[in-house]
C-alpha positions in Angstrom: -28.0 -61.0 4.5 -24.9 -63.3 4.1 -24.5 -65.8 1.1 -22.7 -68.7 2.5 -21.3 -71.6 0.4 -19.9 -74.1 2.8 -21.2 -76.1 5.7 -18.3 -74.9 8.0 -19.4 -71.4 7.3 -23.0 -72.2 8.1 -22.2 -74.0 11.3 -20.0 -71.1 12.5 -22.8 -68.7 11.9 -25.3 -70.9 13.8 -22.9 -71.5 16.7 -22.6 -67.6 17.0 -26.3 -67.2 16.9 -26.9 -70.1 19.4 -24.4 -68.4 21.8 -26.8 -65.5 22.1 -29.9 -67.7 22.5 -31.3 -67.3 19.0 -34.1 -69.4 17.8 -33.3 -70.7 14.2 -35.9 -71.0 11.4 -35.0 -73.0 8.1 -36.6 -72.6 4.9 -35.4 -75.4 2.4 -35.8 -74.5 -1.2 -34.6 -75.2 -4.8 -34.7 -71.5 -5.6 -36.5 -69.8 -8.4 -38.6 -68.0 -5.8 -42.0 -66.9 -6.0 -44.7 -65.8 -3.5 -45.1 -69.3 -2.2 -41.4 -69.3 -1.1 -41.5 -65.8 0.2 -44.6 -66.7 2.5 -42.4 -69.5 4.1 -39.6 -66.9 4.6 -42.0 -64.4 6.1 -43.5 -67.0 8.4 -40.0 -67.8 9.5 -38.9 -64.3 9.9 -42.1 -63.8 12.2 -41.1 -66.5 14.6 -37.3 -66.7 14.4 -34.3 -64.8 15.4 -32.1 -66.1 12.7 -33.7 -67.1 9.3 -31.7 -69.6 7.1 -32.9 -70.3 3.6 -31.1 -73.1 1.5 -30.8 -72.6 -2.1 -30.0 -76.0 -3.5 -31.2 -77.6 -6.8 -31.0 -81.2 -5.4 -29.8 -83.6 -8.1 -30.8 -86.7 -6.2 -34.5 -86.0 -6.5 -34.6 -85.7 -10.1 -34.9 -88.8 -12.4 -32.8 -89.5 -15.6 -35.4 -87.9 -17.8 -36.5 -85.0 -15.7 -35.7 -81.4 -15.7 -32.6 -81.1 -13.7 -30.6 -79.4 -16.4 -33.6 -77.1 -17.2 -34.8 -76.2 -13.8 -35.0 -72.5 -13.3 -31.9 -70.9 -11.6 -31.4 -67.2 -10.9 -29.4 -66.8 -7.7 -29.0 -63.1 -8.1 -32.8 -62.6 -8.3 -33.5 -65.1 -5.5 -30.9 -63.4 -3.2 -32.5 -60.0 -3.8 -35.9 -61.3 -2.9 -34.7 -63.4 0.1 -33.0 -60.3 1.5 -36.1 -58.3 1.1 -38.1 -60.9 2.9 -35.9 -60.6 5.9 -33.6 -63.6 5.5 -30.3 -63.5 7.4 -28.5 -66.4 5.7 -28.8 -67.8 2.2 -26.9 -71.1 2.1 -26.2 -71.8 -1.6 -23.7 -74.7 -1.7 -22.4 -76.5 -4.7 -23.6 -80.1 -5.2 -20.2 -81.3 -4.1 -20.4 -79.6 -0.8 -23.7 -81.7 0.1 -22.6 -84.9 -1.7 -18.9 -85.2 -1.5 -16.9 -87.9 -3.3 -18.0 -91.3 -2.0 -21.3 -90.2 -0.6 -23.2 -93.4 0.0 -26.0 -92.8 2.5 -29.8 -92.8 1.5 -32.9 -92.4 3.5 -35.9 -94.2 2.5 -39.5 -93.7 4.0 -41.4 -96.9 3.2 -44.8 -96.6 2.2 -45.2 -92.9 2.0 -42.5 -92.6 -0.6 -44.1 -95.3 -2.8 -47.5 -93.7 -3.9 -48.6 -90.8 -5.7 -45.5 -88.9 -6.8 -43.4 -91.7 -5.7 -45.2 -94.1 -8.0 -45.0 -91.7 -10.8 -41.6 -90.3 -10.5 -40.1 -93.3 -8.6 -39.3 -93.8 -5.0 -35.9 -92.2 -5.6 -37.5 -88.9 -5.7 -38.5 -88.9 -2.1 -35.3 -90.6 -1.1 -33.5 -87.6 -2.4 -35.8 -85.3 -0.6 -35.6 -87.1 2.7 -31.7 -87.4 2.5 -31.2 -83.7 1.6 -33.6 -82.4 4.2 -32.0 -84.5 6.9 -28.6 -83.1 5.9 -29.9 -79.6 6.1 -31.3 -80.4 9.5 -27.9 -81.6 10.6 -26.1 -78.6 9.3 -28.4 -75.9 10.4 -29.8 -77.6 13.4 -33.0 -75.5 13.2 -35.6 -75.1 15.9 -38.3 -74.9 13.2 -38.4 -75.6 9.5 -41.0 -74.4 7.1 -42.6 -76.0 4.1 -45.4 -75.4 1.7 -48.7 -77.5 1.7 -48.6 -77.7 -2.2 -45.7 -80.4 -1.6 -48.2 -82.4 0.8 -46.6 -85.8 0.2 -43.1 -84.2 0.7 -44.2 -82.8 4.1 -45.5 -86.3 5.3 -42.2 -87.8 4.3 -40.2 -85.3 6.1 -42.4 -85.4 9.2 -42.0 -89.2 9.2 -38.2 -88.7 9.0 -38.3 -86.3 12.0 -40.4 -88.6 14.1 -38.6 -91.9 13.2 -35.1 -90.5 13.7 -36.1 -88.3 16.8 -34.9 -85.2 15.2 -35.4 -82.1 17.2 -37.1 -79.7 14.7 -40.7 -78.6 14.5 -42.2 -78.7 11.1 -44.6 -75.8 10.1 -46.7 -76.2 7.0 -47.8 -73.0 5.3 -50.8 -72.8 3.1 -50.8 -72.9 -0.8 -50.2 -69.6 -2.4 -52.2 -69.3 -5.6 -52.3 -66.8 -8.5 -55.6 -64.6 -8.8 -57.0 -67.4 -11.2 -56.3 -70.3 -8.7 -53.1 -71.8 -10.1 -50.8 -73.0 -7.4 -47.6 -71.1 -7.5 -44.7 -73.2 -8.7 -41.2 -72.6 -10.0 -42.2 -74.9 -13.0 -45.0 -72.4 -14.0 -42.5 -70.6 -16.1 -42.5 -73.5 -18.5 -46.1 -72.8 -19.4 -46.8 -70.9 -22.7 -49.9 -68.7 -22.6 -52.3 -71.6 -23.8 -51.0 -74.0 -21.3 -51.0 -71.3 -18.5 -54.9 -71.0 -19.1 -55.3 -74.7 -19.3 -53.4 -75.3 -16.1 -56.2 -73.5 -14.1 -58.3 -76.6 -14.5 -56.1 -78.4 -11.8 -57.5 -76.3 -9.1 -60.9 -76.1 -10.5 -61.0 -79.8 -10.6 -60.0 -80.1 -6.9 -62.7 -77.5 -6.0 -65.3 -79.5 -7.9 -64.5 -82.6 -6.0 -64.3 -80.6 -2.6 -67.8 -79.2 -3.5 -69.2 -82.7 -3.9 -67.7 -83.6 -0.4 -69.0 -80.4 1.3 -72.4 -81.0 -0.1 -72.7 -84.3 1.9 -71.4 -86.9 -0.5 -68.3 -88.5 0.9 -67.9 -91.4 -1.6 -64.5 -91.3 -3.3 -66.1 -92.3 -6.6 -68.3 -89.2 -6.6 -65.6 -86.8 -5.6 -63.1 -88.2 -8.1 -65.6 -88.2 -10.9 -66.5 -84.6 -10.5 -62.8 -83.6 -10.5 -62.1 -85.8 -13.6 -64.9 -84.2 -15.5 -63.3 -80.9 -15.0 -59.9 -82.1 -16.1 -61.4 -83.9 -19.1 -63.2 -80.7 -20.1 -59.9 -78.9 -20.2 -58.2 -81.7 -22.2 -56.1 -82.8 -19.4 -55.4 -86.5 -18.7 -53.9 -86.6 -15.1 -50.9 -88.6 -14.3 -52.7 -89.3 -11.1 -55.9 -88.0 -9.5 -56.5 -89.7 -6.1 -58.2 -89.5 -2.7 -56.1 -90.6 0.2 -55.8 -90.6 3.9 -54.1 -87.1 4.8 -51.7 -88.6 7.1 -50.9 -92.2 5.9 -51.8 -91.8 2.2 -53.6 -95.1 2.3 -56.5 -95.0 -0.5 -59.9 -94.2 0.7 -63.3 -95.6 -0.5 -64.9 -92.6 1.3 -63.9 -89.6 3.4 -64.5 -90.6 6.9 -61.3 -88.9 8.1 -59.2 -86.1 6.9 -58.4 -86.8 3.2 -55.9 -85.6 0.6 -57.4 -85.0 -2.8 -54.3 -84.9 -5.1 -53.6 -84.5 -8.8 -50.5 -84.4 -11.0 -50.6 -83.7 -14.7 -48.4 -82.7 -17.5 -49.7 -79.4 -19.1 -47.6 -78.0 -22.0 -44.1 -78.3 -21.0 -44.7 -78.4 -17.3 -45.5 -81.3 -14.8 -47.7 -79.7 -12.2 -49.1 -80.9 -8.8 -51.8 -79.6 -6.7 -54.0 -80.8 -3.7 -56.9 -80.0 -1.4 -57.2 -81.4 2.1 -60.9 -82.4 2.7 -61.4 -82.1 6.5 -64.2 -84.0 8.0 -64.7 -82.0 11.1 -65.1 -78.8 9.0 -67.5 -80.3 6.7 -69.5 -81.6 9.7 -69.6 -78.2 11.2 -70.7 -76.5 8.0 -73.6 -78.9 7.4 -74.6 -78.4 11.0 -74.6 -74.6 10.6 -76.6 -74.8 7.5 -79.2 -77.1 9.1 -79.6 -74.6 11.9 -79.8 -71.6 9.8 
């Protein structure tokens, strides 16, 4: 595995690989790798001739009072894990490489960037995501880019950028990777002390409770959210948001009559955590038909 720091170095490596007909897979990350990141790398490795992982803690997606300075960083550990996962190039640029002096361009995706995390963290968060991912696509020119379902809203924003700007890259979304107790893997889990670590499991249990209501045949948003809210309340968690929205447009839903995103964000101990479940209408209908015919 090569660790590259500059855009010209990456472009030269990509040109060489393209000359041999290679298919390029990109995994954009901010480092502090866990099994969720590694699952993306393994997915890229299985389908690509050259796997590029970017390791860049993107300053433009952090707010003034967020954890940019404290965000976990350990490049040596990340490099070891990436190499073991079969990564060919680890692109680890300095901020000045991505945002040189005088940088003045910003990408904003209206609508999708303004709700859920966009409402909580500010629309600048997804502006930063959209801008840096677009830059990475321009630098690496991947055939395929890999993202995790845990960042569901980010995925929708990136897909809209790709569609609206006619970028020639296929977006692959990989399932959420969870700990044995259901907690979604996140780089920010390292902020949790033992008590908060136990408390944080309520996020996934709340989503499970909401999904169970839907799967039992009650598609009303109020019923689904109430079941999820009860679990969070029982664990002493006051969510930053707990919402049910269209899985593609993120418009609020009064009932699940199309695929829906049940999403939560909450501060637990020193960590701000997010999680989600997708409620799929076709799957629920098939399950109920199977039960009725059993």
